[in-house]
N, C-alpha and C positions, 0 to 999 in steps of 0.2 A: 733325718734331715728335713723331711716334709713337715714333721711336727714343729721343728724349730722355725721353719719358714712361716708357718701359720701363727706361731707365737710372736714372731717379729712383726707380722702384719697387724695383729691385735695391738701390740705395743705401739706401733706407729700410728694406728687409728686413735688410740687413747691419747697420744701426744697431740695429735691434730685437734681432737675434741677439747683438750685442756687449753690449748692455744686459743681456740675459738671462744671458749667461755671467758678466758681472761680478757680477750679483746672486746667481747660483748659488755662485760662489767665496766671496762674502761670507757667504752662508748656511752653507756648509760650514765656513768658518773660525769662524763663531759656534758651530756645533755642537762642533767640536774644542776651542774655548776653554772652553766649559761643561764638557766632559768632563775636560779636563786640570785645570781649577780644582777640579772635584769630586774627582779623584784626589789632588790636593795636600791638600785638606781632609781626606780620608779618611786619608791617610798621617800627617798631623800629629796628628789625633785618636787614631789607633791607637798611634802611638809615645808620645804624651803619656800616654795612659791606661795603656799597658803599663809605662811608667816609674813611674807612681804606684802601680800594683799591686805592683810589686816592693818597695816600701817599706811595704806594708800587707798582710802575710800573711793577716790576718783578712778583709779585703775580698776577696782572691783566693780564699780558701776559700768565702766566701759566694756568690761569682759562679760559679766554675768547679767547685765541689764540691756544688752544689745544682741543682735544675731551672731555676734562674734563667739558667743558661748557654744553655738552649734558647730562652728568651725573647729573650736577647741575639742568638742566632744567627738567629732567624727574624723579628726586628723589622723589618729592612729590607724584607721582602716586603710588610708593611702599607703602607709608603710607595709601593712600586711599584704596588700595587693602587689606592691612592688617586689617584695621578697618572694611571694609565691610564683609570680609570672616571670620574674627576672633571675631565678635561681640558676638557670643554665647559662645565662649571659654574664652574670656577676662573678668576679673572682671571689675566693674564700675571704680575703681581707675586706673587700667591699661589702660583702654580705654581713660580716661582723659589724662594720661601721653602721650599716642600716639598722641592724638589730639594736645596737646601743642607742641610736637616735630614736627608734621606735619606743624603747623603754623610757627614755627621757620625755618624749612627747606624751606618752601615756601618763607620766607623772603629772604633767601640766593638766591633762584632762581630768585626772582624779583628785586634783588639789582641793576641790570643793568638799571632799569627804572630811577634811580636817576643819572646815568651816561649819559643817552641819552637825557632826557627831563628836561626842566627848572622846578624849584621848584614851580613857580607860576602856570604853566600849569598843573602840577600834582595835586596841591591843587584844581584848578578849576574843573578838570575832576572828582576828588574824590567827590566833592559836587554835581556835576551833577549826578554821579552814585548813590550817597546816596539818592537823591531825587527820581530818577527813581525806585530804589529798594524799597524804602518805599511805594511809591504809588502802585506798582505792588504787593508787598507782602500784603498790606492792601486789595487789590482787591481779592487776593486768599483767604484771611481769611474770608471776608464778603460775597463773592458771593455764591448764592445758585446753581449756574450752576455746573454740574459735569465736571471737567477739565481732567478726566482720558484719554479720547480719544485724547485731545490736547497734553497731556503729552507724550503719545506714539509717536505721530507724531513728536513732538519736539525732543524727544530722538533720533529718526532715523535721523532727521536733524542734530543733534549734531555729530553723527557718520560721516555723510557725510561731515560736516564742517571740522572735524579734518583730514579726508582723503585729502580734498582739501588743507588744510594748509601744510600737508607733501609734497604734489605734488608741491606746490608753493615754497617750500624750494629750489627745484631744478630749477623751471622755473623762479623764481624771477620776476614775472609779477606784475607791480604796479596796473594795473586794477583789476587783480584777488585779490590782497591784499586788496584793498578797498571794493570789493564785499564781500570778506570773513568777513571783519570787520563789514559791515552793517548787513549781515546775522547773525553774531555772537551776535550782540547787540539784534536783534529781538528774536533769539532762547533762549538766556539766560535770557532775560526779561520775556519771556513766561514761561520758566522753573521755575522762581522765584514764579510766581503765582501758578503753579502746585505743586511745592514743599511745599509751605505754606499750601495748602489745604491737601496735603498728610500727613503732620505732624499733622494736626488736626485730620484726620481720624485714624492715628496710635495711637494717644492719646485716642481716643474713644474706641479702641479695647483693649489697654494695660494699661489704667490708674489703679492705685492701685497695679501694679506689679513692681518688681525690674527692669524689662526690660524697663519701662518708662524712667528711668534715662539714660540708654544707648541710647534710641531713641532720647532723647533731644540732646545728643552729636552728634549723626549721623544726626539729622535734622539740627544742626548748621553747620555741614560739607557741606551738600548739599547747604544751603543758602550762605555759605562762598564762595564756588566754583563759584556759580552764580555771586556773587558780584564781585569777582576778575576778572572773564572773561568779565563781562560788562565793568568794569573799564579799562581793557587792550585794549579791542576793541574800546572803546570811545577815549582812549588815542591815538590810531592810527589816529583818525580823528582830534582831537582838541589839541593834545599835541604839544608844541613848542620845537624843538630840541635845545640842547646846541650849 
């Protein structure tokens, strides 16, 4: 009887583990679906706005020839801050709306890509980025290594990178530009692995709670940002200008 009891316990534990694994895969799929849908929305808005700009030189001058370009460039950060600091106050539906708005505004911010680079080179760099992202995210999902320390180091590197980018706006150094692009690819590729592992750990703590749905959206935001930055830095290397 005791052996049967122990067998039942093992069987029950196995069922719980299976349920957890299925839930985790469903959660990760939800994160990737949000991320991919956000990227599609960004791409459609960016391409559509760039196409409209080419037919209206006056509008192009008003946006890219005035300080309004900086408003357009930094507007997505306002949405990121709103989502990060408002996640506990926002309902799940509101958070989703803010995420879609963020992806659309990011499309407006990135529309100049279609004005500067050829469509062929944009497509080429996109597929290179997608391959790198998929491989790195898979590593973050499957590795048993704790990436927390690496994540802290990369986060500090990201802050230093953005400071260097601001400095180079005034210096306009081509050498510094390429150095920043190379470091940017490395940093955001590493952050992709770290973010993927972090999303798994957040699910482990919060699965079964309403917060898990919100964390799926925020996980998508983190991966989305990594993907866009890798894409933009790689475009600096491999993009062919119009």
